[in-house]
N, C-alpha and C positions, 0 to 999 in steps of 0.2 A: 345158752349161750350162742351167738352166732357162730357159722362158719371163719367167717373174716376173724375174728377175737380169738378163736381157737386155734387159729394159721396164726395169727401175732404169737398168743402164747407160745405154741409148739415153738419158733423162730428163737424166741426170749430164751426157751428153757436148750435150744440146743446151743446157741451162744453162749448160755454159760455153762454146760458141759463141754464146750470148746476151748474156754479161756481157761478153765480148771483145768484141764490137762495140760494146756499151753506152760499155764504156773508151776505146775508139776516139773515137767519137762527141762524147763530153766533153772529149776529147784536140782535137780539131779542134774544137769551139763556143769551146773556151778559149782557143786560137788565133784564132781571127777576132776574138772580142772583143780581144785584144791587140792585133793589125792595125786594128781598127777605131779604138781609141783609140789607139794612136801618129799615126794620121791625125785626128787632134781631135774625135770622132765623141763623143757623151754616151753614157753606159750605156743609156739610154733610147732612144736612134738605132741603137745596135748591138743591142742585140735586137729591135727591130722589125724590122732588114734579116735577123738570121739567126732568125727567128720565119717571116720571108716564104720563104726560103732552103729551112727544113726542109719547110713548108708544100709547097712547090713539087716537093720530094723526096720528100713520102709520094704526094703526086698522081699523080707518074711512075713510081713502084715500084707505086700501082695498076693503072696501065693496061699493066705490064707482062705478055708471056705467062708 
């Protein structure tokens, strides 16, 4: 296999991995919104809570080794 073909394959695998994680994140976000709506929070309140959770996750990931 040529180096170029290997790079293309690796790139495709990385895109597939990223896509998978994005789909999982979207599904999780939707589930959280459903749960918050079920307890009576407005869309705006739910969005604020989810945004804070996402920001905390990103900040935590930035500190990981």
